[in-house]
N, CA, C and O of each residue as an XYZ file, in Angstrom:
692
protein
N       0.847     -1.177     -0.217
C       0.031      0.066     -0.029
C       0.821      1.242      0.057
O       1.799      1.215      0.804
N       0.580      2.184     -0.530
C       1.432      3.469     -1.028
C       1.055      4.568     -0.089
O       1.792      5.553     -0.128
N      -0.030      4.596      0.818
C      -0.371      5.631      1.647
C      -1.215      6.656      0.973
O      -1.563      7.608      1.672
N      -1.602      6.619     -0.266
C      -2.334      7.533     -0.873
C      -3.930      7.158     -0.766
O      -4.670      7.150     -1.749
N      -4.307      6.882      0.431
C      -5.687      6.590      0.583
C      -6.703      7.825      0.296
O      -6.377      8.973      0.600
N      -7.841      7.550     -0.254
C      -8.868      8.442     -0.653
C      -9.758      8.525      0.600
O     -10.167      7.497      1.141
N     -10.009      9.571      0.989
C     -11.076      9.865      2.208
C     -12.464     10.151      1.538
O     -12.539     10.879      0.549
N     -13.392      9.648      2.019
C     -14.743     10.025      1.545
C     -15.787      9.544      2.683
O     -15.434      9.009      3.734
N     -17.035      9.798      2.340
C     -18.160      9.420      3.236
C     -18.455      8.038      3.089
O     -18.354      7.513      1.980
N     -18.841      7.333      4.182
C     -18.983      5.928      4.194
C     -20.554      5.760      3.690
O     -21.426      6.614      3.852
N     -20.719      4.532      3.072
C     -22.107      4.242      2.534
C     -22.668      3.191      3.482
O     -21.886      2.582      4.212
N     -23.915      2.951      3.514
C     -24.611      2.013      4.317
C     -24.180      0.618      3.831
O     -24.357     -0.352      4.568
N     -23.639      0.491      2.653
C     -23.299     -0.854      2.025
C     -22.047     -1.318      2.564
O     -21.706     -2.480      2.343
N     -21.275     -0.495      3.291
C     -19.805     -0.781      3.850
C     -19.913     -1.303      5.380
O     -18.852     -1.411      5.994
N     -21.012     -1.603      5.977
C     -21.060     -1.705      7.370
C     -20.320     -2.837      7.868
O     -19.826     -2.902      8.994
N     -20.261     -3.793      6.908
C     -19.462     -5.103      7.365
C     -17.893     -4.683      7.547
O     -17.226     -5.024      8.524
N     -17.404     -3.899      6.472
C     -16.110     -3.344      6.521
C     -15.805     -2.480      7.645
O     -14.666     -2.481      8.111
N     -16.880     -1.611      8.210
C     -16.689     -0.842      9.402
C     -16.618     -1.851     10.567
O     -15.904     -1.539     11.520
N     -17.222     -2.927     10.597
C     -17.198     -3.971     11.744
C     -15.948     -4.499     11.695
O     -15.366     -4.698     12.761
N     -15.330     -4.811     10.481
C     -13.916     -5.437     10.554
C     -12.819     -4.350     11.185
O     -11.975     -4.728     11.997
N     -12.894     -3.164     10.803
C     -12.065     -2.121     11.134
C     -12.036     -1.964     12.723
O     -11.003     -1.884     13.387
N     -13.470     -1.931     13.273
C     -13.546     -1.676     14.707
C     -13.072     -2.907     15.538
O     -12.552     -2.782     16.647
N     -13.311     -4.232     14.863
C     -12.855     -5.327     15.594
C     -11.375     -5.484     15.531
O     -10.788     -6.109     16.415
N     -10.740     -4.941     14.520
C      -9.241     -4.985     14.454
C      -8.699     -3.961     15.506
O      -7.586     -4.179     15.985
N      -9.377     -2.911     15.880
C      -8.909     -1.956     17.016
C      -8.888     -2.782     18.220
O      -7.887     -2.801     18.935
N      -9.984     -3.499     18.500
C     -10.115     -4.410     19.792
C      -9.122     -5.584     19.811
O      -8.546     -5.942     20.838
N      -8.965     -6.146     18.632
C      -7.973     -7.183     18.565
C      -6.526     -6.883     18.714
O      -5.694     -7.691     19.126
N      -6.263     -5.543     18.313
C      -4.934     -5.232     18.671
C      -4.610     -4.924     20.131
O      -3.618     -5.368     20.709
N      -5.584     -4.078     20.714
C      -5.618     -3.765     22.198
C      -5.572     -4.913     23.239
O      -4.716     -4.992     24.120
N      -6.532     -5.750     23.056
C      -6.613     -6.862     23.986
C      -7.113     -8.142     23.338
O      -8.271     -8.539     23.470
N      -6.180     -8.763     22.634
C      -6.563     -9.885     21.697
C      -7.175    -11.015     22.588
O      -8.040    -11.740     22.097
N      -6.765    -11.192     23.866
C      -7.380    -12.313     24.595
C      -8.778    -12.187     25.117
O      -9.394    -13.115     25.640
N      -9.284    -10.843     24.922
C     -10.507    -10.522     25.337
C     -11.662    -10.291     24.312
O     -12.813     -9.979     24.618
N     -11.185    -10.491     23.056
C     -11.886    -10.178     21.945
C     -12.771    -11.356     21.448
O     -12.306    -12.493     21.367
N     -14.099    -11.052     21.104
C     -14.904    -12.164     20.446
C     -14.476    -12.389     19.187
O     -13.662    -11.595     18.714
N     -14.890    -13.397     18.478
C     -14.480    -13.622     17.205
C     -15.155    -12.470     16.310
O     -16.107    -11.829     16.755
N     -14.651    -12.243     15.092
C     -15.095    -11.218     14.042
C     -16.629    -11.446     13.912
O     -17.425    -10.508     13.967
N     -17.018    -12.802     13.729
C     -18.409    -13.032     13.233
C     -19.346    -12.593     14.755
O     -20.386    -11.941     14.662
N     -18.955    -12.925     15.719
C     -19.746    -12.669     17.036
C     -19.857    -11.198     16.964
O     -20.958    -10.654     16.872
N     -18.650    -10.483     17.006
C     -18.705     -9.026     17.012
C     -19.624     -8.397     16.045
O     -20.494     -7.595     16.383
N     -19.401     -8.795     14.787
C     -20.070     -8.142     13.740
C     -21.668     -8.173     14.005
O     -22.346     -7.257     13.542
N     -22.172     -9.035     14.618
C     -23.683     -8.977     14.947
C     -23.947     -7.853     15.773
O     -24.821     -7.030     15.500
N     -23.175     -7.790     16.831
C     -23.480     -6.609     17.772
C     -23.304     -5.356     17.103
O     -24.115     -4.432     17.160
N     -22.125     -5.347     16.409
C     -21.789     -4.015     15.704
C     -22.883     -3.540     14.772
O     -23.299     -2.382     14.819
N     -23.336     -4.431     13.939
C     -24.370     -4.172     12.945
C     -25.617     -3.800     13.507
O     -26.365     -3.142     12.784
N     -26.033     -4.124     14.784
C     -27.203     -3.715     15.508
C     -27.060     -2.396     15.654
O     -28.046     -1.690     15.443
N     -25.933     -1.855     16.004
C     -25.591     -0.442     16.381
C     -25.526      0.388     15.041
O     -26.235      1.380     14.868
N     -24.622     -0.085     14.096
C     -24.200      0.742     13.024
C     -25.253      0.849     11.956
O     -25.268      1.889     11.297
N     -26.035      0.018     11.729
C     -27.064      0.207     10.435
C     -27.874      1.389     10.943
O     -27.875      2.382     10.216
N     -28.594      1.438     12.129
C     -29.266      2.453     12.458
C     -28.639      3.848     12.527
O     -29.238      4.875     12.210
N     -27.362      3.790     12.976
C     -26.611      5.068     13.108
C     -26.374      5.562     11.870
O     -26.557      6.758     11.643
N     -25.875      4.582     10.783
C     -25.642      5.262      9.430
C     -26.891      5.815      8.729
O     -26.843      6.504      7.709
N     -27.972      5.463      9.345
C     -29.191      6.161      8.573
C     -29.706      7.277      9.330
O     -30.643      7.929      8.868
N     -29.164      7.580     10.503
C     -29.299      8.705     11.489
C     -28.519      9.947     10.896
O     -27.304      9.830     10.744
N     -29.080     11.005     10.590
C     -28.159     12.114     10.086
C     -27.381     12.881     11.141
O     -26.739     13.880     10.816
N     -27.421     12.401     12.516
C     -26.677     13.019     13.556
C     -25.181     12.258     13.506
O     -24.200     12.785     14.031
N     -25.119     11.155     12.922
C     -23.857     10.220     12.722
C     -23.351     10.411     11.377
O     -24.071     10.186     10.405
N     -22.102     10.831     11.259
C     -21.345     10.767     10.058
C     -19.990      9.850     10.036
O     -19.179      9.897     10.961
N     -19.852      9.165      9.099
C     -18.633      8.256      9.108
C     -17.755      8.566      7.889
O     -18.296      8.629      6.785
N     -16.618      8.737      7.998
C     -15.787      9.216      6.928
C     -14.634      7.817      6.895
O     -14.117      7.400      7.932
N     -14.419      7.344      5.823
C     -13.471      6.164      5.564
C     -12.279      6.497      4.704
O     -12.232      7.457      3.935
N     -11.371      5.663      4.894
C     -10.171      5.933      4.176
C      -9.996      4.694      3.218
O      -9.903      3.565      3.699
N      -9.954      4.903      1.918
C     -10.074      3.605      1.067
C      -8.714      3.668      0.187
O      -8.282      4.717     -0.290
N      -8.100      2.407      0.038
C      -6.972      2.385     -0.639
C      -7.082      1.039     -1.520
O      -7.371     -0.010     -0.944
N      -6.877      1.056     -2.767
C      -6.836      0.067     -3.734
C      -8.375     -0.807     -3.431
O      -8.401     -2.032     -3.317
N      -9.328     -0.130     -3.353
C     -10.661     -0.759     -3.259
C     -10.973     -1.164     -1.852
O     -12.065     -1.711     -1.691
N     -10.250     -1.002     -0.863
C     -10.474     -1.475      0.403
C     -10.397     -0.526      1.474
O      -9.466      0.280      1.467
N     -11.317     -0.507      2.472
C     -11.243      0.477      3.547
C     -10.125      0.139      4.404
O      -9.933     -1.050      4.657
N      -9.312      1.090      4.917
C      -8.123      0.983      5.723
C      -8.053      1.951      6.783
O      -7.013      2.107      7.423
N      -9.197      2.672      7.026
C      -9.368      3.609      8.258
C     -10.725      4.096      8.122
O     -11.452      3.978      7.135
N     -11.015      4.726      9.363
C     -12.350      5.445      9.425
C     -12.384      6.370     10.552
O     -11.470      6.273     11.370
N     -13.301      7.262     10.732
C     -13.487      8.070     11.815
C     -15.122      8.299     11.795
O     -15.746      8.445     10.744
N     -15.685      8.311     13.015
C     -16.927      8.441     13.235
C     -17.175      9.962     14.076
O     -16.349     10.356     14.898
N     -18.278     10.648     13.783
C     -18.692     11.876     14.387
C     -20.128     11.848     14.673
O     -20.881     11.337     13.844
N     -20.578     12.336     15.740
C     -21.821     12.379     16.272
C     -22.038     13.817     16.615
O     -21.357     14.476     17.401
N     -23.203     14.272     15.841
C     -23.470     15.714     16.225
C     -24.609     15.787     17.473
O     -25.801     15.525     17.309
N     -24.077     16.142     18.584
C     -24.893     16.051     19.618
C     -25.657     17.454     19.922
O     -25.014     18.441     20.277
N     -27.052     17.482     19.762
C     -27.858     18.673     19.828
C     -27.713     19.020     21.446
O     -27.490     18.251     22.381
N     -27.902     20.329     21.438
C     -27.940     20.913     22.824
C     -29.283     21.594     23.104
O     -29.965     22.069     22.196
N     -29.652     21.625     24.448
C     -30.776     22.136     24.842
C     -30.656     23.702     24.661
O     -29.684     24.370     25.013
N     -31.867     24.205     24.021
C     -31.731     25.671     23.615
C     -31.971     26.574     24.769
O     -32.888     26.327     25.552
N     -31.061     27.791     24.945
C     -31.299     28.671     26.102
C     -32.561     29.460     25.850
O     -33.264     29.292     24.854
N     -32.814     30.348     26.831
C     -34.087     31.150     26.842
C     -34.049     32.130     25.642
O     -35.074     32.402     25.017
N     -32.875     32.634     25.348
C     -32.533     33.603     24.256
C     -31.566     33.162     23.431
O     -30.642     32.523     23.935
N     -31.579     33.401     22.058
C     -30.446     32.961     21.131
C     -30.658     31.515     20.852
O     -31.749     30.962     20.983
N     -29.508     30.898     20.442
C     -29.408     29.515     19.983
C     -28.163     29.082     20.351
O     -27.206     29.854     20.420
N     -28.079     27.688     20.642
C     -26.664     27.119     20.764
C     -26.523     26.125     19.627
O     -27.469     25.565     19.073
N     -25.315     25.975     19.355
C     -24.921     24.995     18.281
C     -24.622     23.609     18.781
O     -24.423     23.425     19.981
N     -24.586     22.703     17.979
C     -24.378     21.375     18.234
C     -23.022     21.133     18.552
O     -22.118     21.840     18.107
N     -22.826     20.118     19.340
C     -21.392     19.648     19.591
C     -21.109     18.533     18.805
O     -22.041     17.788     18.502
N     -19.825     18.263     18.376
C     -19.410     17.319     17.492
C     -18.406     16.319     18.444
O     -17.345     16.730     18.914
N     -18.868     15.088     18.625
C     -18.306     14.275     19.337
C     -17.588     13.115     18.277
O     -18.244     12.341     17.582
N     -16.242     13.176     18.318
C     -15.384     12.534     17.395
C     -14.879     11.167     18.130
O     -14.263     11.222     19.194
N     -15.166     10.028     17.526
C     -14.920      8.749     17.987
C     -14.507      7.638     16.890
O     -14.585      7.808     15.674
N     -14.073      6.517     17.514
C     -13.679      5.496     16.530
C     -12.669      5.780     15.661
O     -12.706      5.172     14.591
N     -11.643      6.660     15.872
C     -10.657      6.924     14.775
C      -9.733      5.704     14.782
O      -9.207      5.268     15.807
N      -9.568      5.159     13.490
C      -8.848      3.958     13.336
C      -8.175      3.854     11.957
O      -8.812      3.939     10.907
N      -6.742      3.651     12.032
C      -6.160      3.418     10.666
C      -5.342      1.953     10.881
O      -4.858      1.597     11.955
N      -5.302      1.302      9.819
C      -4.621      0.105      9.701
C      -3.213      0.212     10.240
O      -2.684      1.297     10.004
N      -2.420     -0.741     10.970
C      -1.232     -0.484     11.432
C      -0.192     -0.245     10.267
O       0.707      0.572     10.468
N      -0.256     -0.836      9.199
C       0.661     -0.653      8.021
C       0.607      0.798      7.483
O       1.551      1.238      6.827
N      -0.408      1.492      7.735
C      -0.581      2.909      7.126
C      -0.489      3.956      8.238
O      -0.725      5.134      7.972
N      -0.159      3.576      9.456
C       0.079      4.638     10.648
C       1.352      5.522     10.330
O       2.208      5.238      9.491
N       1.335      6.590     11.102
C       2.353      7.479     11.245
C       2.803      8.047      9.844
O       3.950      8.447      9.647
N       1.880      8.053      8.953
C       2.215      8.740      7.687
C       1.080      9.755      7.276
O       0.835     10.119      6.126
N       0.400     10.164      8.489
C      -0.564     11.300      8.041
C      -1.977     10.998      7.938
O      -2.826     11.877      8.083
N      -2.304      9.609      7.658
C      -3.637      9.378      7.332
C      -4.721      9.642      8.425
O      -5.782     10.218      8.184
N      -4.391      9.214      9.524
C      -5.328      9.437     10.713
C      -5.389     10.992     10.971
O      -6.473     11.395     11.391
N      -4.529     11.802     10.811
C      -4.532     13.207     10.948
C      -5.500     13.728      9.618
O      -6.326     14.630      9.763
N      -5.323     13.175      8.577
C      -6.229     13.730      7.456
C      -7.621     13.360      7.797
O      -8.494     14.219      7.674
N      -7.929     12.136      8.224
C      -9.345     11.839      8.641
C      -9.864     12.732      9.654
O     -10.986     13.216      9.508
N      -9.078     13.024     10.778
C      -9.525     14.024     11.853
C      -9.699     15.284     11.322
O     -10.654     15.910     11.782
N      -8.995     15.852     10.431
C      -8.976     17.128      9.890
C     -10.310     17.183      9.085
O     -10.995     18.199      9.206
N     -10.715     16.223      8.312
C     -11.800     16.232      7.535
C     -13.171     16.149      8.425
O     -14.211     16.646      7.992
N     -13.115     15.532      9.617
C     -14.209     15.490     10.557
C     -14.431     16.865     11.196
O     -15.521     17.413     11.360
N     -13.254     17.322     11.520
C     -13.233     18.717     12.255
C     -13.653     19.801     11.231
O     -14.366     20.728     11.614
N     -13.297     19.733     10.124
C     -13.675     20.841      9.142
C     -15.161     20.792      8.762
O     -15.837     21.815      8.659
N     -15.665     19.486      8.548
C     -17.120     19.368      8.420
C     -17.809     19.866      9.492
O     -18.787     20.593      9.319
N     -17.381     19.535     10.672
C     -18.073     20.034     11.877
C     -18.142     21.554     12.053
O     -19.103     22.113     12.582
N     -17.002     22.224     11.551
C     -16.997     23.431     11.585
C     -17.951     24.178     10.597
O     -18.735     25.067     10.930
N     -17.768     23.681      9.310
C     -18.795     24.194      8.264
C     -20.243     23.928      8.579
O     -21.134     24.623      8.091
N     -20.496     22.855      9.449
C     -21.904     22.618      9.802
C     -22.403     23.363     10.932
O     -23.563     23.206     11.314
N     -21.538     24.229     11.537
C     -21.854     25.224     12.491
C     -21.724     24.680     13.966
O     -22.197     25.310     14.912
N     -21.042     23.446     14.122
C     -20.915     22.996     15.443
C     -20.045     23.936     16.259
O     -19.118     24.539     15.718
N     -20.342     24.084     17.634
C     -19.519     24.958     18.426
C     -18.268     24.470     19.102
O     -17.397     25.236     19.514
N     -18.214     23.025     19.206
C     -17.058     22.465     19.881
C     -17.043     21.079     19.262
O     -18.055     20.504     18.860
N     -15.671     20.535     19.215
C     -15.423     19.282     18.816
C     -14.762     18.636     20.036
O     -13.839     19.208     20.617
N     -15.298     17.278     20.479
C     -14.635     16.753     21.496
C     -14.469     15.310     21.249
O     -15.129     14.707     20.403
N     -13.501     14.720     22.067
C     -13.043     13.382     21.856
C     -12.671     12.769     23.322
O     -12.120     13.436     24.198
N     -13.032     11.484     23.452
C     -12.598     10.816     24.553
C     -11.335      9.936     24.430
O     -11.375      8.726     24.210
N     -10.177     10.685     24.598
C      -8.979      9.911     24.029
C      -8.411      8.813     24.972
O      -8.698      8.792     26.169
N      -7.679      7.997     24.446
C      -6.725      7.158     25.350
C      -5.680      7.975     25.617
O      -5.505      9.007     24.968
N      -4.791      7.553     26.708
C      -3.541      8.284     27.112
C      -2.575      8.167     25.862
O      -1.796      9.083     25.595
N      -2.647      7.052     25.131
C      -1.624      6.975     23.989
C      -2.015      7.959     22.609
O      -1.233      8.194     21.688
N      -3.292      8.415     22.710
C      -3.784      9.069     21.526
C      -3.868     10.459     21.728
O      -4.221     11.218     20.826
N      -3.515     10.897     23.041
C      -3.668     12.450     23.226
C      -2.635     13.227     22.374
O      -3.086     14.227     21.816
N      -1.315     12.938     22.175
C      -0.489     13.615     21.109
C      -1.023     13.667     19.690
O      -0.672     14.537     18.893
N      -1.845     12.745     19.420
C      -2.270     12.763     17.900
C      -3.526     13.782     17.957
O      -3.538     14.670     17.104
N      -4.398     13.735     18.731
C      -5.161     15.022     18.927
C      -4.817     16.298     19.158
O      -5.472     17.258     18.751
N      -3.717     16.374     19.857
C      -3.118     17.691     20.217
C      -2.387     18.249     18.935
O      -2.272     19.464     18.778
N      -1.905     17.359     18.039
C      -1.224     17.857     16.841
C      -2.272     18.600     15.926
O      -1.921     19.489     15.150
N      -3.555     18.192     16.061
C      -4.423     18.829     15.156
C      -5.293     20.005     15.883
O      -6.241     20.571     15.338
N      -4.857     20.260     17.096
C      -5.228     21.546     17.706
C      -6.306     21.202     19.098
O      -6.717     22.150     19.768
N      -6.638     20.006     19.385
C      -7.425     19.716     20.478
C      -6.532     20.219     21.701
O      -5.302     20.188     21.666
N      -7.204     20.643     22.683
C      -6.641     21.013     23.897
C      -7.275     20.234     25.113
O      -8.375     19.686     25.044
N      -6.505     20.239     26.191
C      -6.898     19.639     27.473
C      -7.717     20.608     28.413
O      -7.084     21.280     29.226
N      -8.887     20.701     28.356
C      -9.653     21.633     29.365
C      -9.598     20.792     30.663
O      -9.091     19.670     30.694
N     -10.146     21.398     31.715
C     -10.286     20.569     32.977
C     -11.264     19.412     32.641
O     -12.175     19.497     31.817
N     -10.978     18.384     33.341
C     -11.780     17.079     32.993
C     -13.245     17.275     33.295
O     -13.613     18.007     34.213
N     -14.115     16.585     32.478
C     -15.411     16.611     32.801
C     -15.744     15.933     34.121
O     -14.935     15.135     34.595
N     -16.862     16.198     34.730
C     -17.268     15.511     35.856
C     -18.008     14.224     35.184
O     -18.804     14.274     34.246
N     -17.583     13.105     35.846
C     -18.276     11.844     35.402
C     -18.608     10.942     36.800
O     -17.941     10.978     37.834
N     -19.639     10.245     36.589
C     -20.102      9.235     37.701
C     -20.193      7.994     37.086
O     -20.989      7.852     36.158
N     -19.466      7.038     37.478
C     -19.462      5.638     36.989
C     -20.649      5.028     37.539
O     -20.738      4.952     38.765
N     -21.608      4.564     36.777
C     -22.954      4.017     37.335
C     -22.810      2.387     37.273
O     -23.820      1.712     37.473
N     -21.628      1.791     37.011
C     -21.261      0.508     37.057
C     -21.675     -0.127     35.729
O     -21.796     -1.352     35.710
N     -21.891      0.536     34.684
C     -22.083      0.121     33.210
C     -20.875     -0.061     32.503
O     -19.783     -0.094     33.072
N     -21.035     -0.187     31.220
C     -20.085     -0.212     30.479
C     -19.794      1.042     29.625
O     -19.555      0.954     28.420
N     -19.823      2.200     30.290
C     -19.668      3.488     29.636
C     -18.595      3.734     28.708
O     -18.563      4.715     27.965
N     -17.543      2.658     28.766
C     -16.603      2.623     27.793
C     -15.863      1.201     28.077
O     -15.666      0.672     29.172
N     -15.534      0.764     26.868
C     -15.100     -0.735     26.767
C     -14.341     -1.144     27.885
O     -14.621     -2.245     28.358
N     -13.334     -0.408     28.463
C     -12.448     -0.835     29.353
C     -12.948     -0.606     30.921
O     -12.305     -1.041     31.877
N     -14.124      0.102     31.040
C     -14.499      0.395     32.432
C     -13.624      1.087     33.173
O     -13.330      2.188     32.706
N     -13.022      0.725     34.377
C     -12.132      1.342     35.226
C     -10.970      1.421     34.359
O     -10.468      2.545     34.358
N     -10.352      0.508     33.571
C      -9.107      0.705     32.824
C      -9.359      1.934     31.856
O      -8.464      2.738     31.594
N     -10.468      2.011     31.413
C     -10.699      3.397     30.489
C     -10.514      4.498     31.123
O      -9.821      5.397     30.647
N     -11.131      4.587     32.335
C     -10.999      5.830     33.145
C      -9.666      6.223     33.489
O      -9.375      7.402     33.695
N      -8.788      5.214     33.564
C      -7.192      5.371     33.873
C      -6.604      5.763     32.443
O      -5.533      6.369     32.476
N      -7.104      5.524     31.319
C      -6.594      5.831     29.962
C      -5.852      4.681     29.530
O      -5.025      4.847     28.633
N      -6.055      3.280     30.138
C      -5.319      2.252     29.591
C      -5.982      1.692     28.280
O      -5.626      0.577     27.900
N      -6.830      2.325     27.635
C      -7.653      1.736     26.340
C      -7.090      2.675     25.349
O      -6.367      3.629     25.634
N      -7.498      2.314     24.091
C      -7.325      2.993     22.986
C      -8.636      3.602     22.389
O      -9.606      2.853     22.283
N      -8.736      4.892     21.994
C      -9.858      5.359     21.599
C     -10.130      4.874     20.014
O     -11.160      5.213     19.432
């Protein structure tokens, strides 16, 4: 692969490939804890099919030689409107992934810049991400800053795949 991946919007017909990319992320991080691709695909499709039909979700993919090699998801979170004026949506960036053989060549940054610029053009007031410790420098290179941490309350659910480990930053976004 030559690193000249084309970035474009994802289509609903590519949901199986999105499942493969997300599964690869989990398999890289914690291979002993990952279900088979087939088992994961079912759960992923239950989420991804309706998400891709919802205009609040946008997925961009990186394609090289007819194959998806990366993706980034963005959710436009509406905000409750104030008594006067209007507030803009928030852009939540998630599931940024590039296959290992194409990393450190700018493809992830290109994907992130596309999502950020689209969010800006669509009038979002803020882009946010819940990064892993390892990915913080990646986001900072594109301009993300570290504000004071948000307040969270762990209700014992799976608010993030790693639970307590994720809260410590032991996972990958």
